[in-house]
N, C-alpha and C positions, 0 to 999 in steps of 0.2 A: 489488497491494495498496498499502499504505502511505499512501494519501490517503483512502480511503473503504472501510469494511467489508471487512476490518479493517486496522489498521496492521501494520507489518512485524514488530513484536515478538510472538513467539508466547507466549501465556499461556492459562490455562484458567479459565473462569468456572464455579464450582460452586454459587453461590447461598448465601445465609446459612445455610439449614438443613443442607445437606450439609457445608459448611465447618465449622459448629459441631460436628457429629458427628466429623469427622476431626481437628479440632484437639483435641477432648477426648480422643480416642484417643491422639494424639501426645503429649499431656501425661501419659499413663499413668493417666487417671481413668476412672471408670465412665461409660459413655454412658447418659444418661437419655433417656426418651422425649421427643422434641421435639414440642411441641404445634403444631397448625396455627394460623396466625395468622388472625384474623377481621378483615374490613374494617369499619371504623367508618363507617357511613353517616350516623349522626346522626338516623336516622328509627327510632323505637322500634316502629312498627307493622310494619316489614319483618323477615323472618327473618334470622338471622345468615348472612353470606356468607363462606365460607372464602377466604382470599387464595390466588391461584394460585401454586403453588410452582415453576413452570417459569421459564425464563429470560426476562427482559425487558431484558437488556443486549445490544443488537444490535451492540456495538462489539467483542465478544470473538472471537478467531479460533477457539477451541475453547469450546463452551458446553454445559453440562448443561441439558437441557430437560425434566426430569421423568423420562423413561424412556430417555434416550439422550444421547450426546455428539455434537454437530454440529461438523463441520469447515467453516469458512466462509472459508478463506483461498485458495481456488482462483481464479485470475484469470478474468475474464469470457470471454476468448478461448482459455483454456487447456483442453487435454484433461484429463479426470479420471484418465487411465490412470496417469501417473507419480505424482501425489500419492497415489492409492490404493495403488500399489505400495509406496511408502515407509511409509505408515501401517500397512499390513498387516505389513510386516517389523518395524516398531517394536513393534506389538502382539505379534507372535510372540516377539520377544526379551524383552519384558516378562513375558509369560506363562511363558517358559522360566525366567527368573530367579526369579520368584515360586514356581514349582513346586519349584525347588531349595531355596529358603528354607523352604517348607512341609514338604518331605520331611525336611529336617534337623531341624526341630522335632518332627515326628512320630517320627522315629527316636530322638530324645532322650527320648521318653516323654510329650510334651505331649498334652493332650486336643485333639481335632480343632478344636472351636470356638475354644478359647484359642489354638491355633496359627494359625488363620486370622486372628484379630484381631491377633495379634502381627505377622504378615506385613504386614497392612494398615497397622499403626502404623509399622513400620520403613520401608516404602516411602514412606508419606506424609511422614515426617520427611525423607527424602532428596530429595523433589521438591516440597516445599511452596513453594519460592520461585517456582514457575511459576503458582501460584494467585493470581488477581487478579479481584476482583469489582466493581471500579470502572469508570470511564470510560477506555477505552483510547486515546481521542483526545487526552487532555490532555498538556501538557508535563510536568506533575508525574509522570505515569506513566513517561514516557521517562527522567526522572532516577531514579525509583525502580527501574525495570528495570535501569538501569546499575549501581546500587548492589547489586542482587541478582545481578549477573553474567549477565543474560540477553542474548543477542546481538541486535543491531539492525542487520540487513543492509538498508541503505537504498536500494541500487540493484542492478541486475541483475548486473553483474560480481562484486560482493561475494557475492551469493547463489549464483551459479553456481560460485564458487570452492570451495564446500563439496564439490562433486563431485570435486575434485582431492585432497581431504584423505585421509590414510592411514586415519583412523578410519572415514570413510564407506566407503572401499573395502573395508576388513576387515569392516565390519558387513554389507555386502551380499553379499560373497563367502561369508561364514560360512553364510548361509542359501541359497546357491545361486541368488541372484537375478541378479546381474551379476558377471562377471569384471572385473578391473581395466581391461583394455583396452576392454571394452565401455562401462564407465562414462566413461572418458576420451574415447571417441568421442562419446558423448552430450554431454559437456561442450563439445567442439569444435563440434559441430553447433549446439548452443544458442547459443554465442557468435556463430557465423556468422549464424544467423537474426536474432539481436538486432541485429548490426551492419548487416546488409543492410536490415532494416526501417527502422532509423534513417536510413540514407543515402537510401533511397527517399523517405522522408517529407521529409527536408531538401531534396533535389533538387526535389521537387514544390513545396515551400514557396518555394524561391527562384524557381521559374518563376512561381508565382502572384503573388509580390510584384513581380517584374521586369516581367511582361507585363500585370498587372492592377492591382494596388494603386498602384504608383508612378506609372504614366502617368495613371491617374484622379486621383490626388492632385495631380499637377502641373497637370493641366487645371483642377481645381477651385481650386487655389491662384491660378492666373492670373485666373480669373473672380472670385474673392474680392478679389484686389488691384484689379481693374478697378472692382468695385463700391465698394470703399472710396475709390478715387480719385474716382469719380463723385460719391459722397456728399460728399467734401471740397469739390468744386467748387460744390456746392449749399449748402455751409455747414452740413451736418448731421453731419459726422464727430464721433464721440465717442471718448473714451478707452477705453470698453468695446469698441468695434469694433476698435480698434488692438490692444488686449490679446488679444482673441479671435483675431485674425489671427496675432499672435506665437505664441500657444499652438499654433495649427495648423501654423505653420512648424516649430516645435520637434517636433511629432509626425511630420511628414514627414521631418525630419532623423533622428529616432530610427529610423524605418523604414529609411532608407538605411544607418544604422550597423549595424542588425541584419542587413540583407541582406549587407553586406560581412563581418560577423563570421561568418555561416554559410558564406559562400564560403571564407573563410580556414580555418575549421575543417575543411571538406571537402578543401581543397587540401593541407593539411598532414598528411593521413592517407593514406599510400600504400596501394594495393590489395594489394600483396604481403603485407601483414600481416593480411589478412582472416581472420577466424575465430580470432584470438588474443586473449588477455587484454589485451595492450597496446593493441590496436585498440579493443576494447570500452571500456577505461578512458579512452582518448583521446576517444571519442565521448561518453561519459558526462560527462566533466569539461569538454570544450571545445565539442562540437557542441550538446548539449542547452541549455546556458546561452545560446549564440548563437541558437538557435531561439527560446528564450524572449524574448530581446531583440527579435528580429524580430517575434514575435507581439505583444509589448507595443506596439511602434511602429505596427504595422498596426491594432491595436485602437484606439489613440489617434487615428489618422487617421479610422477609421470613425465614431467618436463625434462628429467635428467636421465632416464633409463631408456634402453633400447625398446622401441615400440613393438618389435617382434616378440618381446618377452612379456609385454604388458598383458594382464589376463582379461582385460575388458576392452571394448572399443574405445579408442582414444578420441579426444575432442576433435582432432583433425579428421579422423575417419568419419565421425558422425556428421561433421559439417560439410565435408568436401568429397566424400566417396559414396 
């Protein structure tokens, strides 16, 4: 997640109608019937059309969609098994806690419906900071979430560190899902998978740049220089041509710098640390930025050189051919 559908901050979209009901309960007021909204079409001859009360906010990790809550934060290549495990345990814990709260109220002589509403009110007051009905992609929400105290785990090592926490271990042990050593084993395996995937991608990236992009770029650079020189002999050289060639040279140099940065990031990461938090942190903080630098340099070269000489399918070809 974190870049698209949805971001890394976990929040819940309830919609205006359900939020109004719960906020009214939380304030200790009587909930009145919330009327359905009608779409104003501006055409008097058409019958009234009720506004759909389901979710139209596709940026929320958890979204109420009229008759259910959808969880949308599972990665595209991720198995559903572990997210469903954690969600089921969380639901079980919440139901246990609310059952205790309800039984205490009933034992104190409260009427059943009043006791139920009281439990809903108290629970909502406790967790209302996770409710957000706006655009989860905005920078304003990131700042607001920080003020609310919501975690924003921006990368894999930070997210996986949750598996090491005592609270997580106790939470899963209590319900007989995982013992502590089983959870730590999954943490280690996940770190190892993350690190290996990154290193495989980086090594392949270096190979593509070293044997494909850079040689093609240098060949085109020579051809470009020869063309500019020939044009100069004919007296048609322009400042625009020179500037374009300078930009191209800068792009090639950027690709070289990115290539060397990736090499350094890989070289400075010994294999004996494989599968550790330290290795994952190093790859996240050093290797990924180096790969981004190489990617930016190669993209700059691709935009400026003859597509017939580019050694790989261009973006245009992949998108439109």
